[in-house]
OpenMM code with the backbone's topology and positions (N, CA, C; nanometers):
from openmm import Vec3, app, unit

residues = "MET ASP GLN LEU ALA VAL LEU GLU GLN GLU GLN ASN ALA LYS ARG GLN VAL GLU ALA LEU LEU THR GLU LEU THR ASP SER LYS SER LYS LEU ALA TYR GLU LYS GLY LYS LEU GLU SER ARG VAL ARG LYS LEU GLN SER GLU LEU GLN SER VAL CYS ASP ALA GLN LEU GLU ASN SER LYS LEU ARG LYS LEU HIS ASP ALA VAL GLU MET LYS TYR THR GLN ILE THR SER GLU LEU ASP SER CYS LYS ILE ARG LEU GLN ARG THR GLU ALA LYS LEU GLN GLN THR VAL ASN LEU SER ASN ARG LYS GLU GLU ASP PHE THR LEU ALA ILE GLN ALA ARG ASP GLU ALA VAL ARG GLU GLU LYS LYS LEU ARG ASP LYS ILE LYS THR LEU GLU GLU LYS GLU GLU HIS ASN".split()
positions = [
    Vec3(0.0793, -0.1172, 0.0000),
    Vec3(0.0000, 0.0000, 0.0000),
    Vec3(0.0848, 0.1253, 0.0000),
    Vec3(0.1966, 0.1108, 0.0539),
    Vec3(0.2864, 0.2249, 0.0519),
    Vec3(0.3235, 0.2612, -0.0905),
    Vec3(0.3340, 0.1607, -0.1711),
    Vec3(0.3702, 0.1875, -0.3089),
    Vec3(0.2570, 0.2610, -0.3784),
    Vec3(0.1370, 0.2227, -0.3443),
    Vec3(0.0210, 0.2874, -0.4034),
    Vec3(0.0157, 0.4335, -0.3602),
    Vec3(0.0446, 0.4592, -0.2374),
    Vec3(0.0432, 0.5961, -0.1867),
    Vec3(0.1540, 0.6761, -0.2533),
    Vec3(0.2689, 0.6136, -0.2707),
    Vec3(0.3814, 0.6819, -0.3328),
    Vec3(0.3462, 0.7096, -0.4785),
    Vec3(0.2851, 0.6111, -0.5439),
    Vec3(0.2460, 0.6275, -0.6825),
    Vec3(0.1443, 0.7394, -0.6958),
    Vec3(0.0496, 0.7420, -0.6050),
    Vec3(-0.0505, 0.8491, -0.6063),
    Vec3(0.0148, 0.9843, -0.5854),
    Vec3(0.1083, 0.9893, -0.4957),
    Vec3(0.1771, 1.1160, -0.4699),
    Vec3(0.2564, 1.1590, -0.5934),
    Vec3(0.3197, 1.0595, -0.6595),
    Vec3(0.3957, 1.0918, -0.7794),
    Vec3(0.3029, 1.1438, -0.8888),
    Vec3(0.1881, 1.0771, -0.9038),
    Vec3(0.0927, 1.1204, -1.0056),
    Vec3(0.0380, 1.2588, -0.9719),
    Vec3(0.0112, 1.2778, -0.8447),
    Vec3(-0.0359, 1.4090, -0.7979),
    Vec3(0.0691, 1.5158, -0.8274),
    Vec3(0.1921, 1.4828, -0.7946),
    Vec3(0.3012, 1.5771, -0.8161),
    Vec3(0.3175, 1.6028, -0.9659),
    Vec3(0.3037, 1.4921, -1.0463),
    Vec3(0.3170, 1.5055, -1.1904),
    Vec3(0.2069, 1.5955, -1.2452),
    Vec3(0.0833, 1.5770, -1.1979),
    Vec3(-0.0281, 1.6616, -1.2419),
    Vec3(-0.0043, 1.8068, -1.2031),
    Vec3(0.0458, 1.8247, -1.0826),
    Vec3(0.0733, 1.9616, -1.0375),
    Vec3(0.1825, 2.0258, -1.1237),
    Vec3(0.2859, 1.9456, -1.1559),
    Vec3(0.3946, 1.9963, -1.2393),
    Vec3(0.3404, 2.0294, -1.3788),
    Vec3(0.2565, 1.9378, -1.4337),
    Vec3(0.1987, 1.9622, -1.5659),
    Vec3(0.1097, 2.0864, -1.5649),
    Vec3(0.0300, 2.0991, -1.4581),
    Vec3(-0.0564, 2.2170, -1.4462),
    Vec3(0.0288, 2.3431, -1.4372),
    Vec3(0.1346, 2.3331, -1.3586),
    Vec3(0.2238, 2.4472, -1.3434),
    Vec3(0.2920, 2.4796, -1.4768),
    Vec3(0.3345, 2.3751, -1.5499),
    Vec3(0.3969, 2.3956, -1.6802),
    Vec3(0.2979, 2.4588, -1.7782),
    Vec3(0.1736, 2.4113, -1.7754),
    Vec3(0.0710, 2.4686, -1.8621),
    Vec3(0.0492, 2.6150, -1.8272),
    Vec3(0.0407, 2.6401, -1.6981),
    Vec3(0.0209, 2.7788, -1.6515),
    Vec3(0.1395, 2.8657, -1.6922),
    Vec3(0.2608, 2.8106, -1.6757),
    Vec3(0.3809, 2.8860, -1.7132),
    Vec3(0.3853, 2.9096, -1.8649),
    Vec3(0.3465, 2.8082, -1.9417),
    Vec3(0.3440, 2.8216, -2.0875),
    Vec3(0.2431, 2.9280, -2.1283),
    Vec3(0.1231, 2.9236, -2.0653),
    Vec3(0.0219, 3.0259, -2.0938),
    Vec3(0.0742, 3.1650, -2.0579),
    Vec3(0.1369, 3.1734, -1.9400),
    Vec3(0.1927, 3.3023, -1.8964),
    Vec3(0.2996, 3.3496, -1.9938),
    Vec3(0.3839, 3.2523, -2.0372),
    Vec3(0.4897, 3.2875, -2.1317),
    Vec3(0.4282, 3.3382, -2.2623),
    Vec3(0.3239, 3.2704, -2.3102),
    Vec3(0.2570, 3.3125, -2.4338),
    Vec3(0.1963, 3.4512, -2.4173),
    Vec3(0.1294, 3.4714, -2.3029),
    Vec3(0.0688, 3.6030, -2.2762),
    Vec3(0.1762, 3.7108, -2.2701),
    Vec3(0.2879, 3.6776, -2.2029),
    Vec3(0.3971, 3.7751, -2.1925),
    Vec3(0.4577, 3.8046, -2.3300),
    Vec3(0.4725, 3.7005, -2.4124),
    Vec3(0.5263, 3.7210, -2.5471),
    Vec3(0.4310, 3.8097, -2.6275),
    Vec3(0.3003, 3.7831, -2.6144),
    Vec3(0.2005, 3.8645, -2.6840),
    Vec3(0.2061, 4.0091, -2.6353),
    Vec3(0.2107, 4.0276, -2.5034),
    Vec3(0.2195, 4.1623, -2.4451),
    Vec3(0.3486, 4.2314, -2.4883),
    Vec3(0.4589, 4.1521, -2.4914),
    Vec3(0.5861, 4.2087, -2.5348),
    Vec3(0.5745, 4.2591, -2.6789),
    Vec3(0.5133, 4.1787, -2.7646),
    Vec3(0.4933, 4.2184, -2.9043),
    Vec3(0.4102, 4.3451, -2.9139),
    Vec3(0.3013, 4.3503, -2.8358),
    Vec3(0.2166, 4.4705, -2.8356),
    Vec3(0.2956, 4.5917, -2.7887),
    Vec3(0.3735, 4.5730, -2.6807),
    Vec3(0.4520, 4.6845, -2.6267),
    Vec3(0.5604, 4.7286, -2.7253),
    Vec3(0.6259, 4.6325, -2.7911),
    Vec3(0.7277, 4.6690, -2.8901),
    Vec3(0.6645, 4.7462, -3.0058),
    Vec3(0.5470, 4.7006, -3.0473),
    Vec3(0.4750, 4.7715, -3.1534),
    Vec3(0.4398, 4.9125, -3.1080),
    Vec3(0.3928, 4.9233, -2.9845),
    Vec3(0.3569, 5.0548, -2.9280),
    Vec3(0.4805, 5.1445, -2.9197),
    Vec3(0.5944, 5.0863, -2.8787),
    Vec3(0.7193, 5.1629, -2.8692),
    Vec3(0.7590, 5.2139, -3.0079),
    Vec3(0.7502, 5.1262, -3.1112),
    Vec3(0.7846, 5.1693, -3.2476),
    Vec3(0.6918, 5.2825, -3.2928),
    Vec3(0.5629, 5.2664, -3.2624),
    Vec3(0.4661, 5.3698, -3.3002),
    Vec3(0.4987, 5.5012, -3.2298),
    Vec3(0.5277, 5.4947, -3.0995),
    Vec3(0.5604, 5.6155, -3.0235),
    Vec3(0.6909, 5.6784, -3.0731),
    Vec3(0.7890, 5.5926, -3.1095),
    Vec3(0.9140, 5.6459, -3.1637),
    Vec3(0.8882, 5.7181, -3.2959),
    Vec3(0.8016, 5.6584, -3.3772),
    Vec3(0.7664, 5.7220, -3.5042),
    Vec3(0.6964, 5.8554, -3.4799),
    Vec3(0.6028, 5.8566, -3.3849),
    Vec3(0.5326, 5.9809, -3.3514),
    Vec3(0.6300, 6.0849, -3.2974),
    Vec3(0.7232, 6.0389, -3.2118),
    Vec3(0.8232, 6.1295, -3.1559),
    Vec3(0.9093, 6.1881, -3.2675),
    Vec3(0.9489, 6.1033, -3.3633),
    Vec3(1.0286, 6.1520, -3.4760),
    Vec3(0.9492, 6.2544, -3.5566),
    Vec3(0.8202, 6.2263, -3.5752),
    Vec3(0.7345, 6.3210, -3.6481),
    Vec3(0.7265, 6.4538, -3.5742),
    Vec3(0.7121, 6.4478, -3.4425),
    Vec3(0.7056, 6.5704, -3.3620),
    Vec3(0.8380, 6.6460, -3.3712),
    Vec3(0.9493, 6.5726, -3.3633),
    Vec3(1.0809, 6.6379, -3.3740),
    Vec3(1.0973, 6.7031, -3.5111),
    Vec3(1.0561, 6.6306, -3.6155),
    Vec3(1.0633, 6.6874, -3.7509),
    Vec3(0.9758, 6.8118, -3.7615),
    Vec3(0.8565, 6.8041, -3.7036),
    Vec3(0.7647, 6.9187, -3.7078),
    Vec3(0.8238, 7.0372, -3.6314),
    Vec3(0.8876, 7.0093, -3.5165),
    Vec3(0.9493, 7.1177, -3.4397),
    Vec3(1.0633, 7.1815, -3.5186),
    Vec3(1.1419, 7.0983, -3.5857),
    Vec3(1.2520, 7.1504, -3.6668),
    Vec3(1.1972, 7.2361, -3.7805),
    Vec3(1.0943, 7.1849, -3.8471),
    Vec3(1.0309, 7.2612, -3.9557),
    Vec3(0.9715, 7.3905, -3.9017),
    Vec3(0.9083, 7.3827, -3.7849),
    Vec3(0.8496, 7.5009, -3.7212),
    Vec3(0.9575, 7.6044, -3.6913),
    Vec3(1.0706, 7.5578, -3.6414),
    Vec3(1.1814, 7.6488, -3.6113),
    Vec3(1.2314, 7.7169, -3.7391),
    Vec3(1.2455, 7.6370, -3.8460),
    Vec3(1.2896, 7.6945, -3.9737),
    Vec3(1.1883, 7.7964, -4.0240),
    Vec3(1.0598, 7.7620, -4.0128),
    Vec3(0.9553, 7.8528, -4.0601),
    Vec3(0.9517, 7.9813, -3.9776),
    Vec3(0.9764, 7.9710, -3.8475),
    Vec3(0.9802, 8.0918, -3.7638),
    Vec3(1.0948, 8.1826, -3.8061),
    Vec3(1.2117, 8.1221, -3.8311),
    Vec3(1.3257, 8.2023, -3.8763),
    Vec3(1.2941, 8.2681, -4.0101),
    Vec3(1.2343, 8.1903, -4.0997),
    Vec3(1.1959, 8.2445, -4.2300),
    Vec3(1.0932, 8.3560, -4.2125),
    Vec3(0.9975, 8.3346, -4.1239),
    Vec3(0.8945, 8.4363, -4.0968),
    Vec3(0.9589, 8.5645, -4.0455),
    Vec3(1.0523, 8.5493, -3.9514),
    Vec3(1.1202, 8.6673, -3.8968),
    Vec3(1.1962, 8.7417, -4.0069),
    Vec3(1.2648, 8.6652, -4.0932),
    Vec3(1.3399, 8.7281, -4.2023),
    Vec3(1.2449, 8.7992, -4.2988),
    Vec3(1.1339, 8.7335, -4.3311),
    Vec3(1.0362, 8.7938, -4.4227),
    Vec3(0.9742, 8.9174, -4.3586),
    Vec3(0.9468, 8.9093, -4.2297),
    Vec3(0.8878, 9.0237, -4.1595),
    Vec3(0.9840, 9.1423, -4.1595),
    Vec3(1.1132, 9.1147, -4.1367),
    Vec3(1.2127, 9.2227, -4.1406),
    Vec3(1.2197, 9.2827, -4.2807),
    Vec3(1.2198, 9.1968, -4.3818),
    Vec3(1.2256, 9.2441, -4.5201),
    Vec3(1.1001, 9.3249, -4.5522),
    Vec3(0.9851, 9.2788, -4.5044),
    Vec3(0.8593, 9.3510, -4.5271),
    Vec3(0.8665, 9.4900, -4.4643),
    Vec3(0.9179, 9.4969, -4.3419),
    Vec3(0.9311, 9.6258, -4.2733),
    Vec3(1.0244, 9.7177, -4.3518),
    Vec3(1.1356, 9.6619, -4.3982),
    Vec3(1.2322, 9.7409, -4.4757),
    Vec3(1.1687, 9.7906, -4.6056),
    Vec3(1.1001, 9.7017, -4.6749),
    Vec3(1.0390, 9.7394, -4.8029),
    Vec3(0.9267, 9.8394, -4.7810),
    Vec3(0.8506, 9.8222, -4.6736),
    Vec3(0.7438, 9.9177, -4.6421),
    Vec3(0.8028, 10.0558, -4.6173),
    Vec3(0.9135, 10.0600, -4.5448),
    Vec3(0.9813, 10.1872, -4.5190),
    Vec3(1.0298, 10.2491, -4.6504),
    Vec3(1.0897, 10.1661, -4.7362),
    Vec3(1.1368, 10.2161, -4.8654),
    Vec3(1.0193, 10.2644, -4.9500),
    Vec3(0.9083, 10.1908, -4.9442),
    Vec3(0.7891, 10.2305, -5.0200),
    Vec3(0.7372, 10.3650, -4.9710),
    Vec3(0.7324, 10.3825, -4.8385),
    Vec3(0.6879, 10.5109, -4.7834),
    Vec3(0.7792, 10.6239, -4.8303),
    Vec3(0.9098, 10.5970, -4.8296),
    Vec3(1.0064, 10.6971, -4.8757),
    Vec3(0.9838, 10.7290, -5.0238),
    Vec3(0.9590, 10.6252, -5.1021),
    Vec3(0.9326, 10.6462, -5.2461),
    Vec3(0.8037, 10.7251, -5.2671),
    Vec3(0.7030, 10.6976, -5.1852),
    Vec3(0.5765, 10.7713, -5.1972),
    Vec3(0.5988, 10.9198, -5.1700),
    Vec3(0.6792, 10.9491, -5.0673),
    Vec3(0.7088, 11.0890, -5.0344),
    Vec3(0.7835, 11.1547, -5.1501),
    Vec3(0.8851, 11.0841, -5.2052),
    Vec3(0.9592, 11.1399, -5.3188),
    Vec3(0.8683, 11.1583, -5.4390),
    Vec3(0.7776, 11.0635, -5.4596),
    Vec3(0.6833, 11.0747, -5.5711),
    Vec3(0.5935, 11.1966, -5.5534),
    Vec3(0.5450, 11.2184, -5.4313),
    Vec3(0.4602, 11.3358, -5.4054),
    Vec3(0.5373, 11.4644, -5.4326),
    Vec3(0.6624, 11.4682, -5.3881),
    Vec3(0.7448, 11.5878, -5.4119),
    Vec3(0.7685, 11.6076, -5.5618),
    Vec3(0.7980, 11.4978, -5.6308),
    Vec3(0.8218, 11.5062, -5.7753),
    Vec3(0.6955, 11.5503, -5.8475),
    Vec3(0.5808, 11.4959, -5.8059),
    Vec3(0.4538, 11.5368, -5.8672),
    Vec3(0.4265, 11.6850, -5.8420),
    Vec3(0.4596, 11.7319, -5.7210),
    Vec3(0.4402, 11.8743, -5.6904),
    Vec3(0.5309, 11.9598, -5.7789),
    Vec3(0.6580, 11.9181, -5.7945),
    Vec3(0.7501, 11.9924, -5.8816),
    Vec3(0.7006, 11.9887, -6.0257),
    Vec3(0.6520, 11.8721, -6.0678),
    Vec3(0.5992, 11.8601, -6.2037),
    Vec3(0.4808, 11.9535, -6.2232),
    Vec3(0.3929, 11.9587, -6.1243),
    Vec3(0.2765, 12.0476, -6.1343),
    Vec3(0.3210, 12.1929, -6.1432),
    Vec3(0.4222, 12.2297, -6.0617),
    Vec3(0.4755, 12.3659, -6.0692),
    Vec3(0.5337, 12.3931, -6.2078),
    Vec3(0.6076, 12.2954, -6.2598),
    Vec3(0.6682, 12.3113, -6.3923),
    Vec3(0.5609, 12.3229, -6.4994),
    Vec3(0.4563, 12.2406, -6.4897),
    Vec3(0.3459, 12.2475, -6.5861),
    Vec3(0.2777, 12.3832, -6.5769),
    Vec3(0.2522, 12.4293, -6.4543),
    Vec3(0.1893, 12.5609, -6.4365),
    Vec3(0.2761, 12.6715, -6.4961),
    Vec3(0.4067, 12.6651, -6.4672),
    Vec3(0.4992, 12.7648, -6.5214),
    Vec3(0.5017, 12.7574, -6.6738),
    Vec3(0.5051, 12.6361, -6.7263),
    Vec3(0.5054, 12.6183, -6.8715),
    Vec3(0.3773, 12.6734, -6.9327),
    Vec3(0.2641, 12.6456, -6.8697),
    Vec3(0.1361, 12.6991, -6.9196),
    Vec3(0.1360, 12.8514, -6.9175),
    Vec3(0.1874, 12.9078, -6.8066),
    Vec3(0.1926, 13.0541, -6.7969),
    Vec3(0.2840, 13.1116, -6.9051),
    Vec3(0.4000, 13.0491, -6.9259),
    Vec3(0.4921, 13.0972, -7.0294),
    Vec3(0.4298, 13.0821, -7.1674),
    Vec3(0.3555, 12.9723, -7.1881),
    Vec3(0.2891, 12.9529, -7.3169),
    Vec3(0.1839, 13.0612, -7.3389),
    Vec3(0.1091, 13.0925, -7.2324),
    Vec3(0.0102, 13.2006, -7.2425),
    Vec3(0.0798, 13.3335, -7.2713),
    Vec3(0.1908, 13.3596, -7.1989),
    Vec3(0.2666, 13.4831, -7.2226),
    Vec3(0.3180, 13.4874, -7.3665),
    Vec3(0.3672, 13.3740, -7.4156),
    Vec3(0.4188, 13.3672, -7.5519),
    Vec3(0.3064, 13.3926, -7.6529),
    Vec3(0.1904, 13.3307, -7.6266),
    Vec3(0.0746, 13.3526, -7.7148),
    Vec3(0.0353, 13.4992, -7.7152),
    Vec3(0.0323, 13.5617, -7.5968),
    Vec3(-0.0001, 13.7050, -7.5882),
    Vec3(0.1042, 13.7890, -7.6611),
    Vec3(0.2317, 13.7497, -7.6484),
    Vec3(0.3389, 13.8239, -7.7160),
    Vec3(0.3240, 13.8118, -7.8674),
    Vec3(0.2899, 13.6919, -7.9158),
    Vec3(0.2693, 13.6740, -8.0601),
    Vec3(0.1506, 13.7565, -8.1072),
    Vec3(0.0432, 13.7548, -8.0295),
    Vec3(-0.0748, 13.8349, -8.0657),
    Vec3(-0.0397, 13.9837, -8.0684),
    Vec3(0.0367, 14.0278, -7.9674),
    Vec3(0.0772, 14.1690, -7.9624),
    Vec3(0.1664, 14.2019, -8.0815),
    Vec3(0.2580, 14.1116, -8.1161),
    Vec3(0.3457, 14.1344, -8.2312),
    Vec3(0.2640, 14.1409, -8.3598),
    Vec3(0.1710, 14.0441, -8.3753),
    Vec3(0.0864, 14.0441, -8.4956),
    Vec3(0.0059, 14.1740, -8.5045),
    Vec3(-0.0456, 14.2168, -8.3900),
    Vec3(-0.1225, 14.3425, -8.3859),
    Vec3(-0.0317, 14.4600, -8.4231),
    Vec3(0.0917, 14.4578, -8.3703),
    Vec3(0.1866, 14.5660, -8.4012),
    Vec3(0.2232, 14.5644, -8.5492),
    Vec3(0.2407, 14.4448, -8.6070),
    Vec3(0.2730, 14.4340, -8.7501),
    Vec3(0.1573, 14.4877, -8.8331),
    Vec3(0.0341, 14.4529, -8.7974),
    Vec3(-0.0829, 14.5053, -8.8703),
    Vec3(-0.0904, 14.6572, -8.8577),
    Vec3(-0.0668, 14.7052, -8.7358),
    Vec3(-0.0710, 14.8504, -8.7120),
    Vec3(0.0371, 14.9197, -8.7945),
    Vec3(0.1564, 14.8583, -8.7973),
    Vec3(0.2661, 14.9162, -8.8753),
    Vec3(0.2280, 14.9211, -9.0232),
    Vec3(0.1677, 14.8096, -9.0732),
    Vec3(0.1267, 14.8055, -9.2142),
    Vec3(0.0249, 14.9152, -9.2432),
    Vec3(-0.0703, 14.9329, -9.1508),
    Vec3(-0.1710, 15.0389, -9.1696),
    Vec3(-0.1025, 15.1750, -9.1765),
    Vec3(-0.0081, 15.1962, -9.0825),
    Vec3(0.0617, 15.3250, -9.0796),
    Vec3(0.1441, 15.3447, -9.2067),
    Vec3(0.2115, 15.2435, -9.2545),
    Vec3(0.2915, 15.2536, -9.3780),
    Vec3(0.1998, 15.2850, -9.4964),
    Vec3(0.0856, 15.2109, -9.4961),
    Vec3(-0.0101, 15.2382, -9.6053),
    Vec3(-0.0583, 15.3834, -9.5992),
    Vec3(-0.0851, 15.4319, -9.4784),
    Vec3(-0.1304, 15.5708, -9.4621),
    Vec3(-0.0220, 15.6680, -9.5071),
    Vec3(0.1009, 15.6390, -9.4655),
    Vec3(0.2132, 15.7259, -9.5035),
    Vec3(0.2276, 15.7264, -9.6546),
    Vec3(0.2180, 15.6076, -9.7145),
    Vec3(0.2312, 15.5977, -9.8595),
    Vec3(0.1208, 15.6772, -9.9284),
    Vec3(0.0003, 15.6633, -9.8748),
    Vec3(-0.1132, 15.7367, -9.9315),
    Vec3(-0.0900, 15.8864, -9.9175),
    Vec3(-0.0432, 15.9302, -9.8018),
    Vec3(-0.0176, 16.0725, -9.7792),
    Vec3(0.0939, 16.1224, -9.8709),
    Vec3(0.1979, 16.0419, -9.8881),
    Vec3(0.3089, 16.0818, -9.9749),
    Vec3(0.2609, 16.0932, -10.1189),
    Vec3(0.1759, 16.0009, -10.1598),
    Vec3(0.1234, 16.0050, -10.2971),
    Vec3(0.0357, 16.1288, -10.3162),
    Vec3(-0.0414, 16.1625, -10.2160),
    Vec3(-0.1263, 16.2829, -10.2238),
    Vec3(-0.0387, 16.4059, -10.2329),
    Vec3(0.0667, 16.4084, -10.1578),
    Vec3(0.1554, 16.5232, -10.1551),
    Vec3(0.2268, 16.5369, -10.2892),
    Vec3(0.2602, 16.4299, -10.3487),
    Vec3(0.3267, 16.4331, -10.4783),
    Vec3(0.2299, 16.4819, -10.5848),
    Vec3(0.1062, 16.4543, -10.5743),
    Vec3(0.0054, 16.4967, -10.6728),
    Vec3(-0.0313, 16.6424, -10.6517),
    Vec3(-0.0081, 16.6969, -10.5468),
    Vec3(-0.0434, 16.8366, -10.5196),
    Vec3(0.0668, 16.9235, -10.5554),
] * unit.nanometer
topology = app.Topology()
chain = topology.addChain("A")
for resn in residues:
    res = topology.addResidue(resn, chain)
    for name in ("N", "CA", "C"):
        topology.addAtom(name, app.Element.getBySymbol(name[0]), res)
């Protein structure tokens, strides 16, 4: 009977070992599955982190570009304002020149009219003198 008890204990121990091995195998499988999930998650997070780093680098470049463009815009705006002022001054000078030219043209036109009038008057006087001289010669 002792052998039977020993055999039973061995079988019991064997069942316990098998159960433990099954449990360990299941745990190992679960751990391997979890490890795979975690490794996948780590790769995904690394990819996301790389994307964020790339975006930050691009953002930094864009900020520098924005600052440079903003400075250039300010400079060009200042130059444009300066050009507008010079244009206004030039337009004012042009208007003065046009006004002066118009006045001189009017003066020139008046001078030509006065000269033409003087030439006509001179012709009338010459004709009168000629007529008077002819009358005097006939008398």
